C-alpha positions as CSV (number, residue, x, y, z in Angstrom):
1,X,115.8,122.3,39.3
2,X,112.9,122.1,37.4
3,X,109.2,120.9,36.2
4,X,108.6,119.8,32.6
5,X,105.4,118.1,31.3
6,X,104.5,116.7,28.3
7,X,101.0,115.5,27.8
8,X,99.7,113.8,24.7
9,X,97.1,115.7,23.5
10,X,94.3,114.5,20.5
11,X,96.8,114.5,17.6
12,X,99.8,115.9,19.2
13,X,101.8,116.4,22.2
14,X,101.7,120.0,24.6
15,X,105.6,120.2,25.7
16,X,105.4,123.0,29.1
17,X,107.9,124.1,31.5
18,X,109.0,126.4,34.0
19,X,111.4,128.9,33.5
20,X,113.9,128.8,36.8
21,X,117.7,127.5,37.3
22,X,119.4,126.9,39.6
23,X,122.9,126.8,40.7
24,X,123.4,126.1,44.8
25,X,121.6,128.9,46.3
26,X,121.6,131.4,43.1
27,X,118.3,131.5,40.7
28,X,118.4,132.1,37.4
29,X,115.5,132.1,34.5
30,X,116.5,130.0,31.2
31,X,114.5,128.1,28.4
32,X,114.2,124.4,28.4
33,X,112.3,123.4,25.4
34,X,114.2,123.1,22.2
35,X,112.3,122.9,19.0
36,X,113.5,120.8,15.9
37,X,112.7,121.5,12.4
38,X,113.9,121.6,9.0
39,X,114.1,124.9,6.6
40,X,113.9,122.9,3.0
41,X,113.7,125.7,0.5
42,X,110.8,127.9,1.5
43,X,109.2,125.5,4.1
44,X,109.9,124.3,7.3
45,X,109.5,121.2,8.2
46,X,108.9,120.6,12.0
47,X,109.8,117.6,13.3
48,X,110.2,117.2,17.3
49,X,110.2,119.2,20.7
50,X,113.3,118.3,22.8
51,X,113.4,119.0,26.7
52,X,115.8,117.6,29.5
53,X,116.1,118.1,32.9
54,X,119.5,117.5,34.9
55,X,123.0,118.8,33.8
56,X,122.5,121.4,31.3
57,X,126.4,120.2,29.0
58,X,124.4,116.8,28.8
59,X,120.6,118.5,27.8
60,X,122.3,120.6,24.9
61,X,124.5,117.8,23.5
62,X,121.9,115.3,23.3
63,X,119.7,118.3,21.7
64,X,122.5,118.9,19.1
65,X,122.8,114.5,18.7
66,X,119.0,114.3,18.0
67,X,118.7,117.1,15.5
68,X,122.1,115.5,13.6
69,X,120.5,112.3,13.6
70,X,117.0,114.0,12.3
71,X,119.1,116.0,9.5
72,X,120.8,112.3,8.8
73,X,117.2,110.8,8.2
74,X,116.4,114.1,5.8
75,X,119.8,113.5,3.9
76,X,118.7,109.8,3.4
77,X,115.1,110.3,2.5
78,X,116.3,112.7,-0.7
79,X,113.8,115.0,-2.0
80,X,110.8,114.1,-0.4
81,X,109.7,116.6,2.1
82,X,107.8,115.2,4.9
83,X,107.9,113.9,8.6
84,X,109.2,110.5,9.3
85,X,106.3,107.6,9.2
86,X,106.3,105.6,12.5
87,X,108.6,102.9,11.7
88,X,111.1,105.8,10.6
89,X,110.4,107.3,13.8
90,X,111.2,104.1,15.4
91,X,114.7,103.9,13.6
92,X,115.5,107.5,14.6
93,X,114.7,107.0,18.2
94,X,116.9,103.8,18.3
95,X,119.6,105.9,16.5
96,X,119.5,108.4,19.2
97,X,119.3,105.9,22.0
98,X,122.5,104.0,20.5
99,X,124.3,107.4,20.5
100,X,123.3,108.1,24.3
101,X,124.2,104.7,25.5
102,X,127.7,105.0,23.8
103,X,128.6,108.6,25.2
104,X,126.9,107.9,28.7
105,X,128.9,104.8,28.8
106,X,131.9,106.6,28.3
107,X,131.8,109.2,30.7
108,X,131.2,106.6,33.4
109,X,134.4,104.9,32.5
110,X,136.3,108.5,33.2
111,X,134.2,108.7,36.7
112,X,131.3,111.1,35.4
113,X,128.1,109.5,36.4
114,X,125.4,111.1,34.1
115,X,122.4,113.0,35.7
116,X,120.4,113.9,32.7
117,X,116.5,112.9,31.7
118,X,115.5,113.8,28.3
119,X,112.4,113.6,26.4
120,X,111.5,113.7,23.0
121,X,107.9,114.8,21.6
122,X,107.0,114.2,18.1
123,X,104.5,113.2,15.2
124,X,104.6,111.1,12.9
125,X,103.7,111.5,8.9
126,X,99.9,109.5,10.0
127,X,99.7,111.9,12.3
128,X,100.5,109.6,15.5
129,X,102.0,111.5,18.6
130,X,105.1,110.0,20.2
131,X,106.5,110.2,23.3
132,X,110.2,109.0,24.8
133,X,111.8,109.7,27.5
134,X,115.8,108.8,27.4
135,X,117.4,107.9,31.0
136,X,120.6,108.6,32.7
137,X,121.6,105.5,31.1
138,X,120.8,106.7,27.4
139,X,117.6,104.0,27.3
140,X,114.7,105.2,25.5
141,X,111.0,104.9,27.3
142,X,108.0,105.4,25.5
143,X,105.3,107.1,27.4
144,X,102.7,107.9,24.3
145,X,100.4,105.0,25.4
146,X,100.9,104.1,29.1
147,X,100.5,106.7,30.9
148,X,100.6,108.9,28.1
149,X,102.3,111.7,30.0
150,X,105.8,112.6,30.6
151,X,107.3,114.8,34.0
152,X,111.1,115.7,34.4
153,X,112.6,117.6,37.1
154,X,112.5,118.0,40.9
155,X,108.6,119.2,40.6
156,X,107.3,115.8,39.6
157,X,108.2,114.8,43.5
158,X,106.8,117.8,45.1
159,X,103.3,117.5,43.5
160,X,103.0,117.5,39.4
161,X,102.9,113.5,39.8
162,X,99.6,114.0,42.8
163,X,98.1,116.7,40.4
164,X,97.9,114.2,37.3
165,X,96.9,111.9,39.4
166,X,94.0,113.8,41.5
167,X,92.5,115.4,38.5
168,X,92.8,112.0,36.5
169,X,94.6,113.0,33.3
170,X,94.6,110.8,30.5
171,X,95.0,111.6,26.8
172,X,91.3,110.8,26.1
173,X,89.7,112.5,29.1
174,X,92.4,115.3,28.3
175,X,91.0,115.9,24.6
176,X,88.1,118.4,25.2
177,X,89.9,120.1,27.6
178,X,92.0,123.4,27.2
179,X,95.2,122.2,26.3
180,X,96.8,125.8,28.0
181,X,95.6,125.7,30.9
182,X,96.0,122.3,32.3
183,X,99.8,122.4,32.2
184,X,99.7,126.2,33.1
185,X,97.7,125.0,36.2
186,X,99.8,122.1,37.4
187,X,103.1,124.4,37.4
188,X,101.4,127.1,38.7
189,X,100.4,125.1,41.7
190,X,103.6,123.3,42.1
191,X,105.7,126.5,42.3
192,X,103.6,127.9,45.2
193,X,105.1,124.8,47.3
194,X,108.7,124.2,45.5
195,X,111.3,127.2,45.4
196,X,113.1,125.7,42.4
197,X,109.9,125.8,40.8
198,X,108.9,129.2,38.9
199,X,105.4,129.9,38.2
200,X,104.5,129.8,34.6
201,X,105.4,133.2,32.8
202,X,107.1,132.7,29.4
203,X,104.6,132.1,26.4
204,X,107.6,130.1,24.4
205,X,108.3,127.8,27.5
206,X,105.1,126.0,26.1
207,X,105.1,124.4,22.8
208,X,102.3,122.5,21.2
209,X,103.7,119.7,18.3
210,X,100.9,118.4,16.9
211,X,99.3,116.7,13.3
212,X,97.1,119.3,11.3
213,X,94.4,117.5,9.7
214,X,93.0,120.2,7.2
215,X,96.6,121.4,6.1
216,X,97.3,117.1,6.6
217,X,101.0,118.0,7.6
218,X,102.8,118.2,11.4
219,X,103.2,121.4,13.1
220,X,104.1,123.4,16.1
221,X,104.2,126.6,17.5
222,X,104.7,128.2,20.9
223,X,101.7,129.7,23.1
224,X,100.3,132.8,22.1
225,X,100.4,135.9,23.1
226,X,96.3,136.2,24.6
227,X,96.1,132.6,25.3
228,X,98.5,133.1,28.0
229,X,97.0,135.7,29.3
230,X,93.9,134.0,29.4
231,X,95.3,130.3,30.3
232,X,96.7,132.5,34.0
233,X,93.4,134.1,34.4
234,X,91.6,130.4,34.4
235,X,94.2,128.8,36.6
236,X,93.3,131.4,38.7
237,X,89.5,131.2,39.0
238,X,89.8,127.2,38.6
239,X,92.1,127.7,42.0
240,X,88.8,129.7,43.8
241,X,86.2,127.1,42.3
242,X,88.3,124.0,44.0
243,X,88.7,125.4,46.9
244,X,84.5,126.5,47.2
245,X,84.2,123.4,46.1
246,X,85.8,122.2,49.4
247,X,84.0,124.9,51.6
248,X,80.7,123.7,50.0
249,X,81.6,120.2,51.4
250,X,82.1,121.0,54.8
251,X,78.6,122.4,55.1
252,X,76.4,119.7,52.6
253,X,77.4,116.6,52.2
254,X,79.4,114.8,49.2
255,X,76.8,112.9,47.8
256,X,74.5,116.1,47.3
257,X,77.2,118.3,46.0
258,X,78.6,115.0,43.7
259,X,74.7,114.8,42.9
260,X,74.5,118.6,41.8
261,X,77.7,118.3,39.8
262,X,76.5,115.0,37.8
263,X,73.2,117.4,37.0
264,X,75.4,120.2,35.9
265,X,77.8,117.8,33.7
266,X,75.0,116.1,32.1
267,X,73.3,119.7,31.4
268,X,76.4,121.0,29.2
269,X,77.2,117.5,27.7
270,X,73.9,117.9,25.9
271,X,74.9,121.4,25.2
272,X,78.0,120.3,23.8
273,X,76.5,118.0,21.8
């Protein structure tokens, strides 16, 4: 099975996945995130991040389809080298949707029921993050504004959705959070209760596509080794902190503990400002 999360974060989208693949009782490891980019002359044009849960053959076919659509768009653009605008991105999504609907309809006509979800994370030329999930019918569901994230795979049911709800994730609140720690925390916690989800062990399995304000272009890249090590250490400390907080509320009143926390928040909020 799998757990893939895509979180709208500032001027971009973070896509993070575990690496466990299952076939009956057999477990294996594989990468589930596919960056889409074009090499134009000496320049790399970072376009999108794709990931999928379900039938691996259909996921790979979907990735190839999306890559072809972006290549076609680039050819239509001519000599101009840039990312799609918001309007162009919407038309790209419509092309992908039409192709997937047609493909999945053909499969159903011959008795094959597609079992797949594919997400597409991209950032427009203007710097707007977009996030879509294509379901088993091929229909695209925009997730970038409401709820601001997407979760694919069995891990969604066994804990990921609960953790995002419990911790109150939304793009505006999370803008000041560490974008490397939070998704690693969720995956590691789910892996402790769901044997089909592995803990986060591969920095290449977390890719951040974003608009770089200084460079005035869209860039993407995997988590750095240093960030990976720091994130894993931070996750361990946050688990301890959450457990200590629960223990404290068993010997002090919830109101008293909340009061201390609010004062601490005010103190550090003033320092940040």
